[in-house]
Structures are given as C-alpha cells and as structure tokens.
C-alpha positions as semicolon CSV with decimal commas, in nm:
position;residue;x (nm);y (nm);z (nm)
1;X;14,310;6,580;5,952
2;X;14,682;6,508;5,953
3;X;14,754;6,199;5,740
4;X;15,082;6,028;5,827
5;X;15,155;5,792;5,538
6;X;15,369;5,504;5,664
7;X;15,366;5,321;5,997
8;X;15,736;5,252;6,044
9;X;15,963;5,424;6,300
10;X;15,940;5,764;6,126
11;X;15,561;5,771;6,098
12;X;15,492;5,623;6,440
13;X;15,746;5,856;6,604
14;X;15,580;6,155;6,436
15;X;15,247;6,047;6,586
16;X;15,392;5,968;6,929
17;X;15,581;6,296;6,964
18;X;15,283;6,490;6,827
19;X;15,077;6,328;7,103
20;X;15,341;6,444;7,351
21;X;15,391;6,804;7,236
22;X;15,048;6,886;7,087
23;X;14,782;6,633;7,193
24;X;14,505;6,842;7,036
25;X;14,673;6,795;6,695
26;X;14,741;6,427;6,757
27;X;14,369;6,369;6,803
28;X;14,322;6,479;6,441
29;X;14,599;6,255;6,304
30;X;14,585;5,910;6,147
31;X;14,871;5,677;6,055
32;X;14,810;5,493;5,727
33;X;15,011;5,169;5,725
34;X;14,988;4,952;5,413
35;X;15,085;4,633;5,597
36;X;14,953;4,461;5,905
37;X;15,163;4,429;6,219
38;X;15,374;4,233;6,268
39;X;15,497;4,260;5,910
40;X;15,836;4,180;5,766
41;X;16,068;4,472;5,698
42;X;16,414;4,423;5,552
43;X;16,672;4,602;5,766
44;X;16,997;4,523;5,949
45;X;16,822;4,654;6,261
46;X;17,083;4,864;6,445
47;X;16,943;5,145;6,663
48;X;17,176;5,390;6,835
49;X;17,120;5,448;7,204
50;X;17,056;5,816;7,132
51;X;16,728;5,724;6,957
52;X;16,627;5,476;7,227
53;X;16,685;5,751;7,485
54;X;16,474;5,991;7,280
55;X;16,182;5,745;7,283
56;X;16,238;5,680;7,654
57;X;16,217;6,055;7,721
58;X;15,843;6,034;7,649
59;X;15,802;5,682;7,787
60;X;15,766;5,532;7,440
61;X;16,060;5,291;7,408
62;X;15,905;4,954;7,320
63;X;15,995;4,638;7,512
64;X;16,097;4,407;7,226
65;X;16,354;4,131;7,170
66;X;16,695;4,279;7,097
67;X;17,068;4,223;7,112
68;X;17,247;4,480;7,326
69;X;17,541;4,641;7,143
70;X;17,853;4,698;7,352
71;X;18,120;4,730;7,090
72;X;18,219;4,806;6,733
73;X;18,481;4,654;6,504
74;X;18,615;4,795;6,178
75;X;18,824;4,591;5,936
76;X;19,012;4,756;5,650
77;X;19,297;4,644;5,427
78;X;19,525;4,797;5,691
79;X;19,406;4,600;5,992
80;X;19,120;4,557;6,236
81;X;19,025;4,772;6,531
82;X;18,781;4,665;6,805
83;X;18,646;4,918;7,055
84;X;18,420;4,822;7,343
85;X;18,214;5,019;7,591
86;X;18,116;4,930;7,947
87;X;17,746;5,001;7,897
88;X;17,492;4,921;7,628
89;X;17,529;5,174;7,347
90;X;17,245;5,054;7,125
91;X;17,023;4,766;7,018
92;X;16,992;4,540;6,720
93;X;16,631;4,444;6,656
94;X;16,411;4,277;6,398
95;X;16,193;4,539;6,238
96;X;15,899;4,299;6,241
97;X;15,905;4,308;6,621
98;X;16,025;4,664;6,677
99;X;15,765;4,829;6,453
100;X;15,484;4,620;6,602
101;X;15,603;4,711;6,951
102;X;15,619;5,081;6,868
103;X;15,270;5,063;6,713
104;X;15,139;4,902;7,034
105;X;15,285;5,188;7,237
106;X;15,120;5,439;7,002
107;X;14,783;5,268;7,020
108;X;14,800;5,265;7,399
109;X;14,809;5,647;7,370
110;X;14,504;5,653;7,143
111;X;14,702;5,715;6,824
112;X;14,479;5,608;6,536
113;X;14,650;5,356;6,306
114;X;14,480;5,210;6,000
115;X;14,644;4,883;5,894
116;X;14,612;4,744;5,543
117;X;14,576;5,105;5,429
118;X;14,773;5,111;5,104
119;X;14,772;5,452;4,934
120;X;14,722;5,454;4,556
121;X;14,765;5,826;4,491
122;X;14,748;6,168;4,658
123;X;14,588;6,466;4,487
124;X;14,621;6,828;4,590
125;X;14,288;7,015;4,602
126;X;14,182;7,365;4,702
127;X;14,116;7,272;5,065
128;X;14,396;7,018;5,115
129;X;14,454;6,668;4,984
130;X;14,246;6,379;4,858
131;X;14,409;6,045;4,937
132;X;14,297;5,753;4,723
133;X;14,333;5,411;4,886
134;X;14,384;5,083;4,702
135;X;14,054;4,967;4,853
136;X;13,870;5,248;4,673
137;X;13,815;5,444;4,993
138;X;13,916;5,810;5,017
139;X;14,069;6,016;5,295
140;X;14,086;6,394;5,306
141;X;14,358;6,581;5,491
142;X;14,487;6,934;5,541
143;X;14,839;6,805;5,613
144;X;15,029;6,504;5,478
145;X;15,345;6,362;5,636
146;X;15,534;6,132;5,400
147;X;15,688;5,860;5,615
148;X;15,659;5,588;5,354
149;X;16,019;5,498;5,283
150;X;16,239;5,481;4,979
151;X;15,950;5,405;4,740
152;X;15,741;5,690;4,885
153;X;15,404;5,739;4,714
154;X;15,398;6,085;4,877
155;X;15,714;6,185;4,688
156;X;15,584;6,041;4,362
157;X;15,238;6,195;4,391
158;X;15,338;6,543;4,501
159;X;15,624;6,647;4,278
160;X;15,951;6,507;4,409
161;X;16,205;6,310;4,209
162;X;16,347;5,975;4,317
163;X;16,646;6,139;4,486
164;X;17,016;6,168;4,409
165;X;17,164;5,917;4,655
166;X;17,005;5,572;4,644
167;X;17,209;5,278;4,769
168;X;17,152;4,906;4,720
169;X;17,184;4,663;5,008
170;X;17,162;4,285;5,026
171;X;17,146;4,085;5,348
172;X;17,106;3,729;5,471
173;X;17,077;3,568;5,814
174;X;17,319;3,294;5,914
175;X;17,418;3,096;6,219
176;X;17,712;3,228;6,417
177;X;18,053;3,086;6,325
178;X;18,380;3,039;6,512
179;X;18,534;3,338;6,333
180;X;18,267;3,583;6,450
181;X;18,341;3,851;6,706
182;X;18,158;3,845;7,043
183;X;17,778;3,856;7,007
184;X;17,750;4,217;7,124
185;X;17,985;4,368;6,862
186;X;17,884;4,523;6,529
187;X;18,142;4,455;6,258
188;X;18,200;4,680;5,955
189;X;18,423;4,538;5,680
190;X;18,573;4,787;5,431
191;X;18,826;4,551;5,270
192;X;18,656;4,508;4,932
193;X;18,761;4,723;4,638
194;X;18,452;4,615;4,444
195;X;18,210;4,805;4,668
196;X;18,160;5,178;4,718
197;X;18,036;5,101;5,065
198;X;18,102;4,822;5,313
199;X;17,997;4,479;5,434
200;X;17,852;4,411;5,777
201;X;17,821;4,131;6,031
202;X;17,572;4,218;6,305
203;X;17,435;3,989;6,576
204;X;17,058;3,964;6,543
205;X;16,777;3,824;6,763
206;X;16,607;3,557;6,554
207;X;16,372;3,286;6,680
208;X;16,492;3,324;7,037
209;X;16,861;3,292;6,948
210;X;17,144;3,527;6,861
211;X;17,225;3,470;6,496
212;X;17,404;3,691;6,243
213;X;17,277;3,941;5,989
214;X;17,538;3,970;5,714
215;X;17,512;4,211;5,428
216;X;17,664;4,444;5,171
217;X;17,584;4,815;5,134
218;X;17,680;4,963;4,796
219;X;17,634;5,320;4,672
220;X;17,757;5,246;4,318
221;X;17,866;5,280;4,049
222;X;17,895;4,903;4,087
223;X;18,199;4,697;3,995
224;X;18,020;4,387;4,123
225;X;17,658;4,317;4,205
226;X;17,620;4,338;4,586
227;X;17,434;4,007;4,583
228;X;17,733;3,836;4,423
229;X;17,965;4,007;4,673
230;X;17,751;3,877;4,958
231;X;17,754;3,524;4,812
232;X;18,134;3,533;4,815
233;X;18,147;3,663;5,172
234;X;17,906;3,405;5,310
235;X;18,033;3,100;5,126
236;X;18,046;2,816;5,377
237;X;17,816;2,990;5,628
238;X;17,507;2,807;5,754
239;X;17,233;3,026;5,612
240;X;16,894;3,088;5,771
241;X;16,645;3,189;5,502
242;X;16,704;3,359;5,169
243;X;16,887;3,673;5,060
244;X;16,691;3,996;5,079
245;X;16,762;4,301;4,864
246;X;16,651;4,657;4,937
247;X;16,725;5,018;4,848
248;X;16,802;5,311;5,077
249;X;16,770;5,683;5,009
250;X;17,048;5,902;5,144
251;X;17,002;6,257;5,266
252;X;17,110;6,534;5,029
253;X;17,198;6,872;5,177
254;X;16,992;7,146;5,015
255;X;16,705;6,922;4,897
256;X;16,367;7,077;4,970
257;X;16,172;6,836;5,191
258;X;15,841;7,020;5,213
259;X;15,562;7,154;4,998
260;X;15,255;7,350;5,105
261;X;15,090;7,122;5,361
262;X;15,342;6,838;5,314
263;X;15,649;6,721;5,507
264;X;15,882;6,431;5,431
265;X;16,041;6,233;5,714
266;X;16,260;5,925;5,753
267;X;16,374;5,749;5,440
268;X;16,117;5,933;5,230
269;X;16,330;6,239;5,309
270;X;16,673;6,073;5,329
271;X;16,882;5,897;5,594
272;X;17,256;5,857;5,659
273;X;17,411;5,806;5,314
274;X;17,751;5,695;5,447
275;X;17,651;5,388;5,650
276;X;17,280;5,361;5,576
277;X;17,185;5,403;5,942
278;X;16,814;5,468;5,930
279;X;16,613;5,374;6,238
280;X;16,771;5,630;6,470
281;X;16,733;5,904;6,209
282;X;16,372;5,799;6,147
283;X;16,291;5,841;6,516
284;X;16,462;6,181;6,523
285;X;16,280;6,285;6,206
286;X;15,950;6,195;6,372
287;X;16,027;6,396;6,684
288;X;16,147;6,689;6,472
289;X;15,838;6,686;6,250
290;X;15,610;6,679;6,555
291;X;15,779;6,982;6,710
292;X;15,771;7,161;6,375
293;X;15,401;7,086;6,316
294;X;15,311;7,203;6,666
295;X;15,476;7,540;6,595
296;X;15,356;7,584;6,238
297;X;14,996;7,470;6,284
298;X;14,972;7,651;6,615
299;X;15,049;7,970;6,422
300;X;14,813;7,879;6,137
301;X;15,097;7,835;5,886
302;X;15,059;7,565;5,620
303;X;15,328;7,681;5,379
304;X;15,599;7,481;5,561
305;X;15,865;7,673;5,369
306;X;16,081;7,691;5,682
307;X;16,092;7,314;5,734
308;X;16,467;7,254;5,706
309;X;16,553;6,923;5,875
310;X;16,902;6,911;5,719
311;X;17,002;7,271;5,796
312;X;17,209;7,292;6,119
313;X;17,122;7,661;6,156
314;X;16,766;7,757;6,082
315;X;16,698;8,100;5,933
316;X;16,356;8,095;6,090
317;X;16,204;7,998;6,423
318;X;16,393;7,848;6,720
319;X;16,409;7,471;6,706
320;X;16,383;7,186;6,953
321;X;16,678;6,971;7,058
322;X;16,571;6,677;6,833
323;X;16,555;6,913;6,534
324;X;16,901;7,053;6,604
325;X;17,056;6,709;6,655
326;X;16,900;6,561;6,343
327;X;17,013;6,854;6,129
328;X;17,370;6,841;6,257
329;X;17,390;6,463;6,225
330;X;17,261;6,431;5,871
331;X;17,426;6,742;5,732
332;X;17,768;6,619;5,850
333;X;17,711;6,270;5,713
334;X;17,580;6,393;5,378
335;X;17,877;6,625;5,333
336;X;18,118;6,348;5,436
337;X;17,994;6,103;5,173
338;X;18,233;6,194;4,892
339;X;18,527;6,204;5,134
340;X;18,455;5,865;5,291
341;X;18,412;5,687;4,957
342;X;18,616;5,919;4,737
343;X;18,983;6,011;4,703
344;X;19,040;6,023;5,078
345;X;18,902;5,671;5,144
346;X;19,250;5,517;5,167
347;X;19,360;5,771;5,427
348;X;19,041;5,728;5,629
349;X;19,077;5,350;5,624
350;X;19,433;5,372;5,753
351;X;19,311;5,604;6,030
352;X;19,010;5,404;6,148
353;X;19,215;5,084;6,155
354;X;19,456;5,241;6,404
355;X;19,275;5,516;6,596
356;X;19,093;5,405;6,912
357;X;19,003;5,771;6,970
358;X;18,822;5,775;6,634
359;X;18,629;5,458;6,724
360;X;18,546;5,579;7,076
361;X;18,410;5,906;6,941
362;X;18,189;5,720;6,693
363;X;18,066;5,472;6,952
364;X;17,989;5,747;7,205
365;X;17,794;5,939;6,942
366;X;17,600;5,626;6,840
367;X;17,513;5,572;7,205
368;X;17,405;5,931;7,262
369;X;17,679;5,996;7,516
370;X;17,886;6,312;7,523
371;X;18,182;6,271;7,289
372;X;18,514;6,348;7,457
373;X;18,685;6,658;7,318
374;X;19,015;6,483;7,378
375;X;18,905;6,191;7,159
376;X;18,794;6,434;6,888
377;X;19,130;6,612;6,902
378;X;19,320;6,284;6,891
379;X;19,107;6,153;6,605
380;X;19,168;6,474;6,410
381;X;19,539;6,448;6,480
382;X;19,550;6,085;6,365
383;X;19,370;6,178;6,043
384;X;19,599;6,475;5,979
385;X;19,910;6,259;6,030
386;X;19,772;5,996;5,793
387;X;19,706;6,259;5,526
388;X;20,058;6,400;5,567
389;X;20,217;6,055;5,547
390;X;20,010;5,892;5,272
391;X;19,856;6,191;5,095
392;X;19,490;6,254;4,989
C-alpha cells in the first residue's frame, strides 16, 4: 500500500496524478486526512494559473467559488506599481472549499480517502511501515508520502528536523474599504521596516461576497510580533471573524526530502520561502511525486535516493515537465531569499516600484504564460541600474 498522509492540495494531487500516470499504483494508495471535508484551513488562498492549468491537463480542476485574479500591485517606500493582465492569471479561493472540491474530484476517480484519520506515529519495520492512528487502528504500507504540512508527523516520526526556514503569518478577513484596489488585484505591501517579509491585501470569496483577506508574513528575526503589525494595519477596518495565525515551512536547497520508502511533498517538504506561495507548489509537488513514484516503483526501486524535487538538473533519470518546473521554481526562490530580504532589499524595492517589466514577468510566470525575454532583459537592466545608482 502507498499511504499518502495529508489530504490537502499536495496529498490529493499526488493521488490524482498517480491515478493518471500509473492507475495500477493508485489502486493501492490511500489518502489519510485527519479532518473531515469541508474543514477550515488557514491560508490566503492565492493559486497561480500555472497550477490550475496543471490540474486541468488531467481534467481535475475543481469547480469552486473563487475570485479571478487579473492584476498585481506592489507598494514599497519608493512608490506603488500596479500591473494588470487582460486574462485571468490565477484564483483566490477558500481552502475549505478548494480542498473539499479537489477531494470530490479524487473520489470520483475512485481515489480512496479516509477522513478523520489522524496519524499518531509512523514506525519503520522490516517490510515497510506501521502507521498508528489516533483511533487505535493500524495501517501498513510499503511507501509513505508525507503531505501533512508544516507540523508533519511524517517528518517527526521518520528522522527529519523541523526545518531551517519557518515563517509566521497572521491573517484576518475584513469588508472591502474605499482605499482598496479593484477586487481582482492582489496587493503586496513592503513598506514596513519591522517585518522581514510583507503584508498583503487579497480579495477573497467569503459567504457569497468578495471581501478582503489581510495579513502579515514574517520570516524573522522579529522586531514586532506579526499579530501586532496586523492590528496596526487593519485599525478602522470592519473585521469579519478573528485573527488566525499559522506557520509556513520554506524550501531549503540541498535538504534531503526522501528516505527509503518515504517522500515529502508540499509544505512538509518546503514551499516558496520568499512570498509563502504554497498551493501552486503543493499541486506541482503532487504531480512530481506521482511521476517519480511511477518510475521508481515500476523499476522496483524503494531507496528513493534520486528524489530531488529542488534540483533543477537531476543526476539520475529523465524527469517530467512538472518535476522540472517545480525544481526550477523553488530552487530560484530559495536562493533568492537572502537577497530579497537581505542587503539588496532596498535596491529591489526601488526596482519593483518602478519596473513594469519586472511586474509583467512575475505576473506572467504566476499565470503560467511564457515570460517575455524582452521583459526579463528590461527587468534585469532596471535592477542593474538601481544597483549602480543606489548600491547593494
């Protein structure tokens, strides 16, 4: 049996793409989800069009309430830039609805999902793994996929540490206000010196209306608690519900994400550490793990030593397009972390506040469209000029 621990986008995508590329393996897989759909999941909810297209490529994009994203805004101490696109470049969803919708798609394809299946511990044995459930039941598996998020019981049970890059985020829902940008624009605010990160204002589909998800993402070390920073930012806003706090694990280049018979995917492995984008990466992780498992198990290999989801160039077997894209995406973002929030932050902020080419390139990538080489050249030129003029 293949036990996929966690029924969020990473775990469900692993099962769905396994059903697509290796249905004989999918028939021996089970998704163990500790909650019951629809269940609350704290998340700002942005999904890049590239991930929606990946799900659509196997007919698995769920039909759920969403706000279509058609623009991005970035505010720094040096100004604000707004860039729009003609077509939808992504969605903003509520995870409660998106995960339930994705689970329904999986079940329609005979993917086995056990709800209320909270894992207590995982033990390695001679012939695989013994999975202890909180109910006292036991599962046995030859392969375990850890798709169980930042607090992963798979990591804790099977020898991994907590991880080097763990961010804190706090969010709250509010009504829209007169100062908000159009309800199809995601806003990133980098004006605060007290945060090694950013604040966000995203439109969100809540109770049949477009409201706002506002939050603070902070990588630390912290000058100010992100909850206090959010209180300051949202003073005077009409709030809907209470603040919610959560952690996110960022990808670290070079971290080993497999053991014999075990793979980590999604936030159990590590997502975008720069912006905390996680749903798109989770879906790509799932597709990548499915392709990898089809190759490895098809060849009778359980060592999984060549599972390298963050390595752009594999030293081993040829890889699928989702594997290549995920590796390139996360390796670039992980390596960029210290530049974005380090000594070069001032120069980058000056650039993003002025460079439409920079914003277009980012928006096209988010959407899954081909990024213009001319925009990349112009963005690089704008950054080089900023470094020459202001240093760092």
